[in-house]
C-alpha positions, -999 to +999 in steps of 0.1 A: -600+453-328-604+473-358-606+511-352-637+518-373-635+556-371-600+553-391-613+532-419-619+546-456-655+545-471-661+536-505-682+517-530-680+494-558-698+497-589-704+482-623-724+487-654-757+486-634-746+517-617-740+538-648-754+569-634-735+568-603-717+601-594-687+601-568-695+618-534-681+616-502-665+582-504-628+580-503-625+552-531-643+537-560-640+502-569-651+497-607-658+464-626-635+466-655-646+433-672-658+399-665-658+363-679-694+350-668-710+362-700-680+357-721-651+381-719-668+415-716-657+451-708-682+470-686-701+493-706-695+522-683-662+511-670-641+540-685-666+566-680-667+556-643-630+554-640-628+590-657-655+604-631-638+589-601-604+601-611-620+639-618-634+634-581-600+627-567-613+592-555-588+563-553-595+541-581-600+501-582-605+479-609-621+444-606-623+415-629-655+390-624-645+351-627-662+329-650-659+298-669-629+304-691-591+300-686-579+323-656-548+332-677-565+341-704-591+361-684-560+377-667-547+390-702-581+403-712-583+421-679-550+437-685-555+447-723-587+466-715-575+484-680-578+522-675-550+517-651-527+542-633-501+533-610-512+532-576-548+520-586-558+488-567-567+457-588-589+428-577-604+395-586-641+390-579-644+352-569-680+343-565-706+320-581-734+334-606-762+309-609-780+328-635-752+324-661-740+290-647-708+304-634-690+286-606-667+304-583-628+300-589-613+277-567-577+288-553-556+273-580-576+291-608-575+324-589-538+319-582-532+314-621-552+347-625-530+367-599-497+355-612-504+361-647-513+399-637-484+403-615-461+389-646-475+416-668-479+443-645-458+437-615-487+441-591-509+413-574-546+417-574-566+413-542-592+386-542-630+392-536-647+366-514-675+361-493-672+344-460-683+308-472-659+307-499-630+320-478-638+295-451-647+266-473-613+264-492-576+265-485-563+300-497-531+299-484-512+299-519-530+331-526-520+347-493-483+336-500-483+357-532-494+386-513-530+391-526-551+413-502-584+402-492-616+420-497-642+405-478-680+403-483-699+399-450-733+417-444-735+413-406-715+438-388-686+438-373-664+425-398-660+385-397-633+366-382-607+359-411-591+329-419-559+323-440-550+360-442-538+381-413-566+406-418-589+421-443-580+450-467-616+460-477-647+449-460-680+448-482-706+456-454-738+461-472-753+458-509-783+483-502-790+504-518-755+501-535-726+480-524-706+501-499-671+493-482-648+498-455-613+496-462-580+499-441-555+526-452-534+498-467-556+501-497-543+534-505-506+521-501-506+485-508-509+490-545-486+523-549-455+506-560-454+478-587-430+451-581-396+458-601-398+434-629-369+419-646-377+439-678-380+472-659-344+472-653-324+490-682-293+510-688-295+535-715-268+557-729-265+585-753-235+578-776-213+606-788-191+609-818-200+594-849-234+581-834-243+611-815-278+617-810-287+580-805-295+561-774-278+527-769-296+498-749-271+475-735-281+438-740-277+409-718-247+394-742-228+429-737-238+444-773-255+476-777-285+483-799-290+517-811-322+539-814-325+570-840-327+604-826-365+604-838-373+570-818-355+583-788-377+616-789-406+594-793-397+572-762-388+605-740-424+620-750-440+590-733-424+601-702-411+569-691-374+574-691-352+600-673-316+603-667-305+586-638-266+594-639-241+613-660-206+603-663-180+616-685-192+621-723-222+595-716-256+598-700-273+567-685-310+565-688-332+544-668-368+532-674-388+527-643-412+502-629-434+530-620-436+543-656-438+509-674-467+496-654-490+520-673-474+512-703-478+476-699-516+479-691-522+501-721-503+478-745-513+449-730-479+436-728-446+442-716-428+471-737-399+449-748-401+468-782-387+500-762-355+485-746-338+454-739-338+441-705-305+443-687-316+434-650-297+401-648-265+415-659-236+415-635-213+446-633-185+427-653-208+420-680-220+455-683-184+469-679-172+445-711-202+458-730-198+492-724-161+493-732-164+471-763-192+490-779-198+523-764-168+546-775-168+562-743-134+572-730-137+561-695-115+540-672-131+507-662-133+521-626-155+552-637-176+530-658-182+502-631-192+534-606-214+548-633-231+514-636-234+507-601-249+542-592-274+538-622-286+507-610-290+519-574-310+548-587-333+528-610-339+508-578-345+538-556-365+553-579-389+524-587-394+519-549-399+554-540 
């Protein structure tokens, strides 16, 4: 049985609550964009996010489904997010008769969720009423790790199908949508999944190329950024030194840093650095030996790379 006293209290709002001021609730879930009237960003969305953050609330963002391709919708959602790592993300699956909008089925929802996961490293949750939850097979959605936001206005919370439990329960819409949430609402979205392009090994090259930063490519070659480019990169706050060995410093770009950049840019920050997440240590070793000019033994290089990889994973999952 759920301990109701231990639950978080929150609201969900859209442009229809443009004058809403956060009060005693723990979280605010805000309509970011929708597809039931074409692809549209909420007219009050960014102001509402700013107000919730200023009030110290957990911020959630949701997308309302529509009669458009789910992958296109996911890209639009991402491109217009005022997202920070740790915010919760949600897909609102429901019909809207006034705009002839049908509720997405599990396959459409899954396409949206997978696209967001690919782009941001986070699986959004799914908002459903009890009829939709009971009427279709959501097991594939559960399997990708999507939390459940269930709408049911007859306390207590309803019996749940497919999911082991609910994360958010919308229990009334009067006078505003109000919700209870498990504490997992705060923790479930804190750490993005470490994506392939989040794993980087960066090195400052000394000697003739002093001041340039090298990115090790999967083929073992190194690309170099100028000192100005490197300074611009460090100003983003996305990079930090994770290991120093000999006359080289290994830098990591972490999942927790790049998730926000992906949201701001509407895509993966491939232009900032090449992915080396799939590299095996021998390939890393060969590339550094051939291109970096560092006076290190193979054992030192291998140890440095292994430490850097472990540190990046540790930082990204902390």
